[in-house]
C-alpha positions in Angstrom: 5.1 30.1 39.2 6.7 27.2 41.1 9.8 27.9 43.1 12.8 25.6 43.0 13.5 23.3 45.8 16.6 24.2 47.7 16.7 21.5 50.4 14.6 19.4 52.6 14.9 17.5 55.9 12.9 14.8 57.6 13.1 14.4 61.4 11.3 12.2 63.8 8.8 14.1 66.0 7.2 11.7 68.5 5.1 9.2 66.6 5.2 11.4 63.4 7.8 13.0 61.3 8.5 16.6 60.6 9.3 17.5 56.9 11.0 20.9 56.4 11.0 22.0 52.8 13.1 25.1 51.8 12.7 26.9 48.5 15.2 28.9 46.5 14.3 32.1 48.4 15.0 30.5 51.8 11.3 30.3 52.7 10.5 27.1 54.7 7.3 25.1 55.0 7.1 22.6 57.8 4.7 19.6 57.5 3.8 16.8 59.9 3.5 13.4 58.3 2.8 9.9 59.5 5.0 6.9 58.6 2.3 5.7 56.2 2.2 9.1 54.5 6.0 9.0 54.1 5.8 5.5 52.7 3.3 6.7 50.1 5.6 9.6 49.2 8.5 7.2 48.9 6.6 4.8 46.6 5.5 7.7 44.4 9.1 9.0 44.1 10.3 5.5 43.2 7.7 5.2 40.5 8.6 8.5 39.0 12.3 8.0 39.2 12.1 4.5 37.8 10.1 6.0 34.8 12.8 8.6 34.2 15.6 6.0 34.4 13.7 3.8 31.9 13.4 6.8 29.5 17.2 7.5 29.8 18.0 3.9 29.2 15.8 3.9 26.1 17.6 7.0 24.8 21.0 5.5 25.5 20.0 2.3 23.8 18.8 4.1 20.7 22.2 5.9 20.4 24.1 2.7 20.8 22.0 1.1 18.0 22.9 4.0 15.7 26.6 3.6 16.4 26.5 -0.1 15.5 25.1 0.5 12.0 
């Protein structure tokens, strides 16, 4: 079963970056990533978050249409 994300940090580590990801139990995973990898991660997050926002807007729009009738 997947654990819930508690927090994360990103710190510069020379030419790369250090990602620290902490779960709900306090266990931490540290990963080294390049700028290009962080950029791909950022793009993926933006795509998913934009999709979720569009869904919320559609739901709000449907409710507003019902109120106008």
